[in-house]
C-alpha positions in Angstrom: 58.8 -49.1 -25.4 57.5 -50.7 -22.2 54.7 -48.1 -22.2 53.7 -49.0 -25.7 53.7 -52.7 -25.0 51.6 -52.2 -21.9 49.0 -50.0 -23.7 48.6 -52.7 -26.4 48.4 -55.5 -23.9 45.5 -53.7 -22.3 43.6 -53.7 -25.6 43.9 -57.5 -25.8 43.7 -59.3 -29.1 40.9 -57.2 -30.4 39.8 -55.5 -27.1 38.0 -52.2 -26.6 38.9 -49.9 -29.5 37.6 -46.5 -28.5 36.8 -44.1 -31.4 37.1 -41.1 -29.2 39.2 -42.6 -26.4 42.2 -44.3 -27.4 48.5 -45.4 -50.3 47.8 -45.8 -46.4 47.6 -49.5 -45.6 48.5 -50.5 -49.2 46.0 -52.5 -51.3 45.4 -55.3 -48.8 44.8 -52.9 -45.9 42.3 -50.9 -47.8 40.5 -54.0 -49.0 40.3 -55.3 -45.5 38.7 -52.0 -44.3 36.2 -52.2 -47.1 35.5 -55.9 -46.6 34.8 -55.4 -42.9 32.3 -52.7 -43.7 30.7 -54.7 -46.5 30.1 -57.6 -44.1 28.7 -55.4 -41.3 26.3 -53.6 -43.6 24.6 -56.7 -45.1 20.8 -56.3 -44.9 20.8 -52.6 -44.0 19.4 -49.6 -45.8 22.9 -48.4 -46.2 23.8 -51.5 -48.3 20.8 -50.7 -50.6 21.9 -47.1 -51.1 25.5 -48.2 -51.7 24.4 -50.7 -54.4 22.6 -47.8 -56.2 25.8 -45.9 -56.5 28.2 -48.7 -57.3 28.3 -50.7 -60.5 27.2 -54.4 -60.7 29.9 -56.5 -59.1 31.5 -53.7 -57.2 31.7 -53.5 -53.4 33.3 -51.2 -50.8 36.3 -53.6 -50.8 36.7 -53.6 -54.5 36.6 -49.8 -54.9 38.6 -49.1 -51.7 41.9 -48.6 -53.7 40.4 -46.4 -56.4 41.6 -43.2 -54.9 45.2 -44.5 -55.0 44.8 -46.1 -58.4 44.0 -42.7 -60.0 47.6 -41.5 -59.1 49.1 -43.6 -61.9 48.8 -46.8 -64.0 50.1 -49.3 -61.4 46.5 -50.7 -61.0 46.1 -50.8 -64.8 45.1 -48.3 -67.5 43.2 -45.2 -66.3 39.5 -45.4 -67.0 37.6 -42.4 -68.4 36.1 -42.0 -64.9 39.5 -41.8 -63.3 40.8 -39.3 -66.0 37.8 -37.1 -65.4 38.3 -37.1 -61.6 42.0 -36.3 -61.9 41.4 -33.4 -64.3 38.8 -32.0 -62.0 40.9 -32.4 -58.9 44.4 -31.3 -59.5 45.3 -31.5 -55.8 43.7 -34.9 -55.3 46.9 -36.4 -53.9 46.6 -34.0 -50.9 43.1 -35.3 -50.0 44.6 -38.4 -48.3 46.2 -37.0 -45.2 46.7 -34.2 -42.7 50.1 -33.5 -41.1 49.2 -32.5 -37.6 52.3 -32.7 -35.3 51.9 -36.1 -33.7 52.6 -34.7 -30.2 49.4 -32.7 -30.3 45.9 -33.9 -29.2 43.6 -31.9 -31.3 43.0 -30.9 -35.0 42.6 -27.2 -35.6 41.7 -25.8 -39.0 44.5 -23.6 -40.3 46.9 -25.1 -37.7 50.4 -26.4 -38.5 50.1 -29.4 -40.9 46.5 -28.9 -41.9 45.2 -27.6 -45.3 42.0 -26.6 -46.9 42.0 -29.9 -48.9 43.3 -32.3 -46.3 41.6 -35.5 -45.4 39.3 -33.9 -42.8 38.0 -31.2 -45.2 37.6 -33.8 -48.0 35.7 -36.3 -45.8 33.4 -33.6 -44.7 32.6 -32.8 -48.3 31.9 -36.5 -49.1 29.5 -36.7 -46.2 27.6 -33.6 -47.3 27.3 -34.9 -50.8 26.0 -38.3 -49.7 23.5 -36.6 -47.4 22.1 -34.9 -50.4 23.1 -31.4 -49.4 23.3 -29.1 -52.4 25.0 -25.9 -51.0 28.0 -25.4 -53.4 30.1 -24.2 -50.5 29.8 -27.7 -49.0 31.2 -29.3 -52.1 33.8 -27.1 -53.7 35.3 -30.1 -55.6 31.9 -30.9 -57.2 32.1 -34.5 -56.2 29.3 -36.7 -57.6 27.6 -39.1 -55.1 29.4 -42.0 -56.6 32.7 -40.3 -56.3 31.9 -39.3 -52.7 31.2 -42.9 -51.8 34.3 -44.3 -53.5 36.5 -41.6 -51.8 34.9 -42.2 -48.4 35.6 -46.0 -48.7 39.3 -45.1 -49.2 39.7 -42.2 -46.8 38.1 -44.0 -44.0 41.1 -46.3 -44.3 43.7 -43.5 -44.7 42.5 -41.6 -41.7 43.1 -44.6 -39.4 46.7 -45.0 -40.6 48.6 -43.2 -37.8 51.1 -41.5 -40.1 48.3 -40.1 -42.3 47.2 -37.9 -39.4 50.2 -37.5 -37.1 53.4 -36.2 -38.7 56.9 -35.6 -37.4 58.8 -32.4 -37.6 62.5 -32.6 -36.8 65.0 -30.1 -35.6 68.5 -29.7 -37.1 70.0 -31.5 -34.1 67.7 -34.5 -34.7 64.9 -34.1 -32.2 61.1 -34.3 -32.8 59.6 -30.9 -32.1 56.2 -29.1 -32.5 56.5 -26.1 -34.8 54.6 -23.1 -33.5 53.8 -21.9 -37.0 54.1 -22.9 -40.6 56.8 -20.3 -41.1 59.1 -22.2 -38.7 59.3 -25.2 -41.0 62.1 -23.8 -43.1 64.3 -26.8 -43.9 67.2 -25.1 -42.2 66.3 -25.3 -38.5 63.1 -27.3 -38.6 62.4 -30.0 -41.2 59.1 -31.5 -42.3 59.4 -35.3 -42.5 56.5 -35.4 -45.1 54.4 -37.7 -43.0 57.4 -39.9 -42.2 58.5 -40.3 -45.8 61.8 -38.6 -45.1 62.5 -40.8 -42.1 64.5 -43.8 -43.3 64.7 -47.2 -41.7 67.6 -49.6 -42.4 65.8 -52.3 -44.3 68.2 -55.1 -43.5 68.1 -54.2 -39.8 64.3 -54.1 -39.9 64.2 -57.6 -41.4 66.5 -58.8 -38.6 64.2 -57.3 -36.0 61.1 -59.0 -37.4 62.8 -62.4 -37.7 61.6 -64.7 -35.0 58.8 -62.4 -33.8 56.7 -62.1 -37.0 55.6 -65.4 -38.6 57.3 -66.1 -41.9 55.4 -65.6 -45.1 53.6 -68.7 -46.3 54.4 -70.5 -49.5 52.3 -69.1 -52.3 52.2 -65.5 -50.9 53.0 -62.8 -53.4 56.8 -62.4 -53.7 58.5 -59.0 -53.4 58.8 -57.6 -57.0 62.3 -56.4 -57.9 62.6 -54.5 -61.1 65.4 -55.8 -63.4 68.4 -53.5 -63.3 67.2 -51.6 -60.2 69.2 -52.3 -57.1 67.4 -53.3 -53.9 66.7 -50.3 -51.7 68.8 -50.3 -48.6 66.3 -48.1 -46.7 62.6 -48.1 -46.2 60.7 -44.8 -45.5 58.9 -44.9 -42.1 55.7 -44.0 -43.9 56.1 -47.0 -46.3 56.7 -49.3 -43.3 53.3 -48.2 -41.8 51.5 -48.3 -45.2 52.4 -51.8 -46.1 54.8 -53.7 -43.8 52.7 -53.4 -40.7 49.7 -54.7 -42.6 51.6 -57.7 -43.8 52.8 -58.4 -40.3 49.3 -57.9 -38.9 47.9 -60.4 -41.4 50.6 -63.0 -40.6 50.3 -62.7 -36.8 46.6 -63.7 -36.9 47.2 -66.3 -39.7 45.2 -64.6 -42.4 46.4 -64.3 -46.0 43.7 -62.2 -47.7 41.7 -59.1 -46.8 38.5 -61.1 -46.7 40.0 -63.6 -44.2 41.2 -60.7 -42.1 37.7 -59.2 -42.1 36.2 -62.6 -41.1 38.6 -63.1 -38.2 38.1 -59.5 -37.0 34.3 -59.6 -37.0 34.3 -63.1 -35.4 36.3 -61.7 -32.5 33.4 -59.3 -31.8 35.6 -56.2 -31.1 34.1 -53.4 -29.1 34.6 -50.4 -31.3 33.3 -47.2 -29.8 31.4 -45.1 -32.4 32.0 -41.4 -32.8 29.4 -39.2 -31.2 27.1 -36.4 -32.4 26.6 -35.1 -35.9 28.2 -37.4 -38.5 29.8 -34.3 -40.1 32.0 -34.0 -37.0 33.3 -37.6 -37.1 36.3 -36.9 -39.3 37.8 -34.6 -36.7 37.0 -37.2 -34.0 38.7 -39.9 -36.1 41.8 -37.7 -36.6 42.1 -36.9 -32.9 41.8 -40.6 -32.1 44.4 -41.3 -34.7 46.8 -38.9 -33.0 46.8 -41.2 -30.0 47.9 -44.0 -32.3 50.5 -41.8 -33.9 52.0 -41.1 -30.5 52.3 -44.9 -30.0 53.8 -45.2 -33.5 56.6 -42.7 -32.6 57.2 -44.0 -29.1 60.9 -44.5 -28.5 61.6 -43.9 -32.2 64.8 -41.7 -32.6 65.8 -39.7 -35.6 69.5 -39.8 -36.5 71.9 -38.3 -39.0 70.6 -35.6 -41.3 71.4 -36.2 -45.0 70.7 -33.8 -47.9 69.2 -35.6 -51.0 68.5 -34.5 -54.5 65.1 -35.0 -56.0 64.2 -36.0 -59.5 63.7 -32.3 -60.5 67.0 -31.3 -59.0 65.5 -29.9 -55.8 67.3 -30.5 -52.4 65.4 -32.2 -49.6 66.6 -33.8 -46.3 66.2 -37.2 -44.8 67.0 -38.6 -41.3 68.1 -42.1 -40.5 65.7 -43.6 -38.0 66.2 -46.0 -35.1 63.3 -48.0 -33.7 63.2 -50.3 -30.6 64.2 -53.9 -31.0 60.7 -55.3 -30.6 59.1 -52.6 -32.8 57.6 -55.0 -35.4 55.3 -56.6 -32.8 53.6 -53.5 -31.2 53.5 -51.6 -34.6 51.7 -54.5 -36.3 49.3 -54.7 -33.3 48.5 -51.0 -33.8 48.0 -51.6 -37.5 45.6 -54.5 -36.8 43.6 -52.3 -34.3 43.4 -49.4 -36.7 42.3 -51.5 -39.7 39.5 -52.9 -37.6 38.5 -49.4 -36.5 38.6 -48.3 -40.0 36.1 -51.0 -41.2 33.8 -50.5 -38.3 33.8 -46.7 -38.5 33.2 -46.8 -42.2 30.2 -49.0 -41.7 28.9 -46.8 -38.8 29.3 -43.6 -40.9 27.4 -45.0 -43.8 24.6 -46.2 -41.6 24.5 -42.7 -40.0 24.2 -41.2 -43.5 21.5 -43.8 -44.6 19.7 -45.0 -41.4 
């Protein structure tokens, strides 16, 4: 873990965040990414073009969670716009991630963990639509410009969450490995962690690790909702920890309580965020490859433990691994989350300005 701590120390509080050098994030994280971009784009042509596609009162921050909200009713009743999108995109839940083995440095189409509808392919389609390109081959999902913008606002956050780009594959003897082909992932000798969802942290132990190194939640913060009659979970999926817990910790560590406050603090610190290079259509691959560097940090000194068969809701068998993390893990992991949220906001703004100079 010393290596991870040293790398983060070099970045400083908001240091140099290299874009090519160095759901996801939950509701607050996505709103923070959108809020940063909203603030950075004020007075630009991109802001004018965005306003033409969004409805009165909407902003990048307010629509940033739309692509997660379409998955169910936890954001409220489904709107006709959401129903139409879901019906036209039966694989929409797969648009949010790619599962490249975290040990790798590069994204390759058709490689292990990638798919024809993963986050890279979907972002490339959103970009083409917003650029006004009409070739049907560039937009197989038939996204409208409004849909493309709303999805971009969300996926620019997802792609900066380390576990949405770098996934773990585990051998039967509990070691992280790199499968040479998709056929090797057989749930007999090599297991897919499903983006870290099948790697389980001991929730009580995790709370103990954070005590004393992560500031306590302030009075008035939203309490944890526990459904009546449902026992408290004893474990937390590693992916869930990165989606939400790291964001909560990141907010607390810089004394912010809302996404808008986080955005203000981030921008006031004047971070040096390196912009992707070349044709904007190539930026999603550059973002993924930068994200793989963060995924390596996220998995540094993390050790899978006992393999346990589980039974899913439909009676299917799947496998989980207990997971051990270093004693100081809440600090460096929340630092990574803070860095990636800021990158997400700055990169979203840069991409929209590249599309609409």
